[in-house]
N, CA, C and O of each residue as an XYZ file, in Angstrom:
340
protein
N       0.791     -1.201      0.000
C       0.000      0.000      0.000
C       0.841      1.277      0.000
O       0.492      2.226     -0.702
N       1.928      1.335      0.756
C       2.706      2.569      0.747
C       3.220      2.938     -0.653
O       3.351      4.119     -0.974
N       3.509      1.935     -1.478
C       4.009      2.220     -2.827
C       2.912      2.891     -3.659
O       3.167      3.856     -4.379
N       1.698      2.370     -3.548
C       0.578      2.953     -4.295
C       0.336      4.390     -3.837
O       0.125      5.286     -4.655
N       0.368      4.595     -2.536
C       0.150      5.941     -2.002
C       1.233      6.896     -2.487
O       0.936      8.033     -2.852
N       2.477      6.449     -2.495
C       3.571      7.299     -2.968
C       3.407      7.632     -4.447
O       3.649      8.768     -4.856
N       3.001      6.660     -5.246
C       2.778      6.916     -6.666
C       1.634      7.904     -6.887
O       1.725      8.803     -7.723
N       0.566      7.722     -6.129
C      -0.557      8.654     -6.253
C      -0.148     10.075     -5.852
O      -0.494     11.037     -6.537
N       0.570     10.201     -4.771
C       0.996     11.525     -4.310
C       1.940     12.175     -5.318
O       1.857     13.380     -5.556
N       2.829     11.394     -5.906
C       3.740     11.942     -6.920
C       2.947     12.419     -8.134
O       3.253     13.466     -8.705
N       1.932     11.657     -8.528
C       1.090     12.071     -9.653
C       0.312     13.332     -9.353
O       0.167     14.195    -10.218
N      -0.186     13.447     -8.145
C      -0.923     14.652     -7.744
C       0.008     15.859     -7.740
O      -0.370     16.935     -8.203
N       1.196     15.692     -7.230
C       2.153     16.800     -7.204
C       2.500     17.270     -8.618
O       2.593     18.469     -8.877
N       2.687     16.321     -9.521
C       2.998     16.695    -10.912
C       1.812     17.403    -11.556
O       1.990     18.363    -12.305
N       0.617     16.933    -11.269
C      -0.581     17.560    -11.835
C      -0.759     18.982    -11.302
O      -1.168     19.877    -12.041
N      -0.454     19.188    -10.027
C      -0.588     20.518     -9.442
C       0.403     21.515    -10.024
O       0.155     22.720    -10.008
N       1.503     21.028    -10.529
C       2.502     21.915    -11.107
C       2.204     22.255    -12.567
O       2.798     23.182    -13.118
N       1.299     21.520    -13.190
C       0.959     21.743    -14.603
C      -0.031     22.909    -14.720
O      -1.118     22.845    -14.147
N       0.325     23.967    -15.449
C      -0.563     25.129    -15.571
C      -1.903     24.809    -16.238
O      -2.921     25.411    -15.895
N      -1.915     23.876    -17.180
C      -3.166     23.511    -17.841
C      -4.131     22.844    -16.871
O      -5.329     23.129    -16.879
N      -3.610     21.965    -16.045
C      -4.443     21.282    -15.056
C      -4.982     22.299    -14.048
O      -6.153     22.235    -13.672
N      -4.153     23.216    -13.618
C      -4.587     24.241    -12.661
C      -5.669     25.126    -13.271
O      -6.632     25.480    -12.591
N      -5.521     25.487    -14.550
C      -6.526     26.314    -15.215
C      -7.846     25.560    -15.351
O      -8.916     26.132    -15.142
N      -7.771     24.295    -15.694
C      -8.975     23.480    -15.825
C      -9.679     23.332    -14.479
O     -10.905     23.405    -14.406
N      -8.904     23.125    -13.414
C      -9.483     23.000    -12.076
C     -10.179     24.298    -11.661
O     -11.265     24.263    -11.082
N      -9.565     25.426    -11.952
C     -10.183     26.714    -11.624
C     -11.463     26.911    -12.424
O     -12.448     27.426    -11.896
N     -11.461     26.511    -13.679
C     -12.638     26.637    -14.531
C     -13.787     25.767    -14.017
O     -14.929     26.219    -13.946
N     -13.484     24.536    -13.665
C     -14.506     23.630    -13.137
C     -15.059     24.162    -11.814
O     -16.264     24.110    -11.571
N     -14.173     24.672    -10.968
C     -14.627     25.216     -9.690
C     -15.560     26.398     -9.905
O     -16.569     26.522     -9.212
N     -15.245     27.245    -10.831
C     -16.047     28.448    -11.082
C     -17.383     28.114    -11.746
O     -18.414     28.674    -11.374
N     -17.375     27.203    -12.729
C     -18.585     26.936    -13.507
C     -19.486     25.859    -12.933
O     -20.697     25.898    -13.148
N     -18.927     24.899    -12.207
C     -19.743     23.783    -11.736
C     -19.885     23.727    -10.220
O     -20.986     23.534     -9.705
N     -18.791     23.894     -9.515
C     -18.837     23.727     -8.066
C     -19.501     24.931     -7.387
O     -20.366     24.753     -6.530
N     -19.114     26.128     -7.753
C     -19.634     27.326     -7.094
C     -21.159     27.438     -7.204
O     -21.805     27.716     -6.194
N     -21.768     27.233     -8.392
C     -23.236     27.313     -8.448
C     -23.932     26.268     -7.575
O     -24.974     26.550     -6.982
N     -23.371     25.084     -7.495
C     -23.975     24.040     -6.651
C     -23.888     24.407     -5.179
O     -24.834     24.188     -4.423
N     -22.769     24.958     -4.776
C     -22.602     25.364     -3.377
C     -23.573     26.494     -3.038
O     -24.180     26.496     -1.967
N     -23.716     27.453     -3.951
C     -24.641     28.557     -3.704
C     -26.080     28.063     -3.623
O     -26.843     28.536     -2.781
N     -26.465     27.125     -4.478
C     -27.819     26.567     -4.438
C     -28.055     25.812     -3.134
O     -29.130     25.912     -2.541
N     -27.067     25.067     -2.694
C     -27.195     24.339     -1.432
C     -27.310     25.303     -0.258
O     -28.054     25.041      0.687
N     -26.581     26.414     -0.307
C     -26.665     27.405      0.762
C     -28.051     28.041      0.805
O     -28.591     28.266      1.888
N     -28.634     28.335     -0.358
C     -29.985     28.898     -0.395
C     -31.001     27.909      0.174
O     -31.877     28.290      0.951
N     -30.883     26.640     -0.214
C     -31.803     25.621      0.292
C     -31.636     25.446      1.794
O     -32.621     25.279      2.514
N     -30.410     25.483      2.265
C     -30.157     25.359      3.698
C     -30.732     26.513      4.480
O     -31.234     26.329      5.589
N     -30.665     27.704      3.913
C     -31.222     28.873      4.589
C     -32.738     28.753      4.694
O     -33.317     29.089      5.727
N     -33.388     28.273      3.626
C     -34.831     28.079      3.663
C     -35.216     27.040      4.715
O     -36.202     27.216      5.432
N     -34.451     25.974      4.808
C     -34.716     24.950      5.822
C     -34.548     25.515      7.222
O     -35.312     25.181      8.127
N     -33.549     26.369      7.400
C     -33.312     26.983      8.702
C     -34.480     27.881      9.100
O     -34.921     27.855     10.249
N     -34.982     28.673      8.156
C     -36.097     29.573      8.444
C     -37.339     28.773      8.833
O     -38.027     29.135      9.788
N     -37.634     27.704      8.117
C     -38.820     26.923      8.459
C     -38.637     26.170      9.779
O     -39.610     25.991     10.512
N     -37.439     25.732     10.100
C     -37.193     25.093     11.395
C     -37.355     26.111     12.522
O     -37.843     25.780     13.602
N     -36.947     27.334     12.265
C     -37.095     28.400     13.253
C     -38.579     28.655     13.530
O     -38.975     28.850     14.679
N     -39.395     28.653     12.475
C     -40.834     28.834     12.644
C     -41.445     27.667     13.418
O     -42.295     27.874     14.283
N     -41.016     26.446     13.111
C     -41.500     25.275     13.842
C     -41.145     25.383     15.321
O     -41.957     25.048     16.184
N     -39.944     25.848     15.612
C     -39.482     26.011     16.990
C     -40.380     27.001     17.735
O     -40.804     26.741     18.861
N     -40.663     28.130     17.099
C     -41.494     29.151     17.740
C     -42.916     28.650     17.977
O     -43.494     28.885     19.038
N     -43.474     27.961     16.990
C     -44.833     27.443     17.148
C     -44.901     26.403     18.258
O     -45.845     26.403     19.048
N     -43.914     25.521     18.326
C     -43.902     24.504     19.373
C     -43.713     25.142     20.742
O     -44.291     24.680     21.725
N     -42.908     26.200     20.815
C     -42.683     26.841     22.114
C     -43.901     27.643     22.562
O     -44.059     27.898     23.756
N     -44.758     28.043     21.639
C     -45.995     28.717     22.034
C     -47.005     27.723     22.593
O     -47.806     28.076     23.458
N     -46.976     26.493     22.113
C     -47.899     25.472     22.597
C     -47.461     24.896     23.937
O     -48.287     24.671     24.822
N     -46.161     24.658     24.085
C     -45.628     24.013     25.286
C     -44.407     24.803     25.754
O     -43.547     25.151     24.945
N     -44.328     25.085     27.045
C     -43.177     25.807     27.583
C     -41.996     24.832     27.695
O     -42.058     23.875     28.466
N     -40.922     25.071     26.926
C     -39.792     24.120     26.959
C     -39.077     24.069     28.312
O     -38.386     23.094     28.607
N     -39.234     25.099     29.126
C     -38.584     25.087     30.450
C     -39.319     24.189     31.417
O     -38.712     23.618     32.322
N     -40.631     24.057     31.235
C     -41.421     23.235     32.156
C     -41.512     21.780     31.700
O     -41.426     20.865     32.518
N     -41.686     21.569     30.398
C     -41.833     20.215     29.854
C     -40.902     20.041     28.657
O     -41.364     20.037     27.517
N     -39.602     19.897     28.897
C     -38.658     19.824     27.776
C     -38.856     18.602     26.876
O     -38.685     18.703     25.661
N     -39.207     17.469     27.442
C     -39.377     16.262     26.622
C     -40.589     16.391     25.706
O     -40.526     16.018     24.534
N     -41.677     16.912     26.229
C     -42.876     17.087     25.411
C     -42.628     18.128     24.315
O     -43.079     17.971     23.180
N     -41.911     19.181     24.669
C     -41.566     20.205     23.688
C     -40.723     19.607     22.567
O     -40.985     19.852     21.389
N     -39.715     18.825     22.930
C     -38.834     18.217     21.931
C     -39.624     17.290     21.017
O     -39.416     17.284     19.804
N     -40.526     16.509     21.594
C     -41.350     15.618     20.789
C     -42.237     16.387     19.824
O     -42.387     15.999     18.666
N     -42.820     17.467     20.299
C     -43.687     18.281     19.443
C     -42.884     18.909     18.308
O     -43.324     18.928     17.159
N     -41.703     19.422     18.645
C     -40.856     20.061     17.638
C     -40.405     19.053     16.581
O     -40.485     19.328     15.384
N     -39.936     17.899     17.020
C     -39.477     16.865     16.088
C     -40.633     16.385     15.212
O     -40.446     16.130     14.022
N     -41.813     16.263     15.792
C     -42.978     15.864     15.007
C     -43.293     16.865     13.906
O     -43.616     16.479     12.783
N     -43.200     18.153     14.229
C     -43.449     19.188     13.223
C     -42.432     19.100     12.084
O     -42.788     19.180     10.908
N     -41.172     18.936     12.452
C     -40.111     18.875     11.434
C     -40.300     17.634     10.554
O     -40.159     17.713      9.333
N     -40.617     16.498     11.165
C     -40.833     15.282     10.395
C     -41.988     15.437      9.419
O     -41.878     15.060      8.253
N     -43.097     15.993      9.896
C     -44.255     16.176      9.017
C     -43.907     17.077      7.848
O     -44.299     16.802      6.713
N     -43.175     18.154      8.112
C     -42.805     19.085      7.040
C     -41.885     18.420      6.033
O     -42.025     18.641      4.830
N     -40.948     17.611      6.501
C     -39.993     16.963      5.595
C     -40.630     15.825      4.800
O     -40.248     15.590      3.654
N     -41.585     15.121      5.384
C     -42.173     13.980      4.714
C     -43.321     14.370      3.787
O     -43.677     13.602      2.892
N     -43.896     15.530      3.984
C     -45.003     15.963      3.110
C     -44.524     16.584      1.841
O     -45.334     16.995      1.011
């Protein structure tokens, strides 16, 4: 295994020194990776906002300081219903 790892690392080092490979990697990062990351961030933000609303609604029904287990169950139930529907 160490021989394979050394060969792979040597190949990676040579590829990193090649200007064409570096330009191609930058192009792929800009055109393919960046838009996907931005889309995932937008989707994550929407999920966060709806989880925040679920949290507030559950805390209005049950006081989390008095009944934490019931509150947690209610909150998890809301999130599950939203995700499965």
